[in-house]
Structures are given as C-alpha cells and as structure tokens.
N, C-alpha and C positions, 0 to 999 in steps of 0.2 A: 502494502499500499504505499503509496507514494504521500508524499504532505506537502500542502502550501507552501511554494518557498517564496520568500518575495527578495528580487535581483537587489540588493543594494547598491552593488559593484560588480563587474565581471567577476569580479576575484571577494567577495562577501555580501552569502546568504542569510535570510533572519530566517527563524520559524516559530510557529506555534510551538511551548513546550509549560505548560498547563501544571508547573509543580510548584508557583512560588507558594501559591497558600500552604502548603503540605511542611517545604524548604522553612517557612516565618519559624517554626512549632522548633526547628534547633540552632537560629541564629544568636541569642543567646549564650549555648553551646561551644558552636563553632567561635565564637568571638574571644570569650574565657583562653579558649583552647590553642588559635591564633597568640593570641596577647603570651601565654604563657612560654610557649615552645620558643617567639620571636622576643623575651623581656629582655635580653643584651646584642641583640641592633648591632649591623659591625656597617660601621661610616655613620648612622639613624638611616641605611637601609634596610626591610620588610622582605622579607625571602614567603613566598610560598610557604606553604606546607601541605602535607597532607590531610586530606582532611581521616580524623579516625575516629570512624563510626564506623563499618563495616556494613550494617547493612542497609543505614544511607548509603553508602557509598555499589554495593552489592547493586539496590536499586537502581540508583542514576545513570550507572552503567553502564546497563544495561536497555535502556532507556537511550540511548546517549549511540551504543552499538545499532543500537536498530534502526532506531535516527537516518545511521552515516547509509549503509550495509539498502539503506531503502532509498536513499537515492543519489548515491555513488557508483562507482566503478570503483572500489577505491584501497582492491584486494582481500583478503585473511586481516584479521582483528590478529596480532601474530601478540604482541607483547601485553597484559594489562599493568599498564603502568600505572596507576591511580588516576585520583580523581584530588586538582587542590586548589586551597581556596586561597585568595590571597583581600587581607581585608585594608580599608582605609579611613583614614577617619575624616576631620577640616585640619589638621595639622597637618595630618602627610601631603610631603610635598612629592613628587611623583618626577622626574626622571628629565630634563630633556630630552635624551636619548633614544634613541627607539630601540626595540629588539626583536627579535624574531627565538625560534626555539626548532631551531635547526641541528642541534645541541641534541636532540635523545631523539631515538625511533619515532619512524612515525610521517603524516602525510597531510593531515587535518587537524587544524586546533578547533573546538569550541570552548566557547563565554559564555558565561549565564551569570547573572546578579539576586541579587536578594535585596531589600535596603534604602533600592534604588532613589540617590539626594535628585532633590526636584534641580538647587542648581550646580550644571557642572557632574565631575563623576563619568566623564562621555571615554570611547577609547576613540583614540586617533591612528588612521591605520598611513601610513607612509607607502602608496601606488608608485613612486617611483622623485625625481627630482622635483617636478612640478606637476603634480595631486597628491593631494593630501586627502582625505575620507574621515570625515568625524561621525561616529555612531553616540544615540545618547540612551544611552540602557532603555528597556520598557520592561513593565510586569510580564513573567508568562511568554518572556519571548526568547530563543537563542543564535545565536552567530555565528557563524561556521568559516573558516577559511585554510588558505591555505598554508605547511607550517609556516616555509620562506617565507610569509611578507610581517613585512618589519610593523608594531606596534606601540603605542603607552598609554598608560590611561592618564585622563586628566583629572585637575583637583578639584575637589568638592569643598559650597560654602555649609551646605545646613550640616546640624551637629548629632550625626549620627555615623553608623559604622557603612560605609558600605563594603558592600559582602561577593565577591566576584568567583565561579565556582572556572577553573577551568581545567580541558583533561583535549587530549592527543588521543582519537583515533591511528595505532601504529602497523599499517595498512605499509603493504610492500611498493607499490605501484605506483602511477602519476594521474592524480583522481583526478577522475570526466564525470557533473551533475550528467544524470540521466536523462532530464528535461533538459534542462538549457543548453547544452553539449557544451560550458562547460571547461575547461582542462588546462587542471592547476599543475 
C-alpha cells in the first residue's frame, strides 16, 4: 500500500505519520533520558542518543521500515541502527554548519518531531550552493531524504523542548521512489 507523499523537493518527501499523540506520552521520559546522557556535553554540543525504550523503538522501527519498503526501491533493510533522538531547547544554539549521515551505513534518513515549537525549530537542507530548503516540522508528519543530503536544525524561541526522532534505513542500493521516480 502506497502512502500519500508530498514532494517538498526532489530530495525531500513528506508523509503522514499519525503517531504524534502516541509519542507525546513519552516526551518527559525521553527528555529526562536525553539530558542524563548529555549531562556533560563536549564544547556545548549535544549529541543524538539512542532511544532507551525497546517497546517504543521496536514499534516505530516497524512502522518506519514499512513506510520505506512500501514507497521506495531501496534494497533490503540490513542492519538495525536503532532510533535516535535529539532534544533542543530554546537555549540551544545549533551549529551553522550543515551535516549529513554518510558515515553510517544506509541510504534513506527519516525525521519526525514532537513538541514542535511555533517559532523556529525548522530543518534546513542545503541542496546545492545556490539552493536551501527550510521545512517547518508539522504534527503527524515525517520527512524522508537521502542520507548524503546536507542539513541542519534551526534554533527556536518557544519555551519547550523540541524532540526530533531520526532513523536511517540501511538499504544497500540507490533509492528510487516507486511513484515519483525520484532517484536519490
């Protein structure tokens, strides 16, 4: 079964992912765990941490894997790299540098959010030296993009902890969208 995809850009796809309310019950647990692991950040940098809730992680990874398999030719899911979170409060100043995820195995990145701030908190993609695309996270949405695409988070002003979940599909071929024919 294909999911409806919004083609934000050739390299960025948005899907419905109706788990926001379900995930919200874990917000405080995830925030506490994140700051416990990052109690002594290196040079003010807070790293992603693996979600430490096996039932939640297993539930989400199953949904994420099905989403990719139903919509992309991306190869077999070979390695479960887990599900990671990044918590960002309004004091966190994200790096102005872009990053990608090519240092880990895989071919598709997926991100989705809870505690979405009203002002700021976007994800910005650096498509090429002349084109940047900024996406405002939405409730019950997930964003998929190729692992090599450079991106960064944007700071926010709200007095909340934005929670970003990120996951990598560890396929071994160049992904092609089954409907859009986007070749990443």
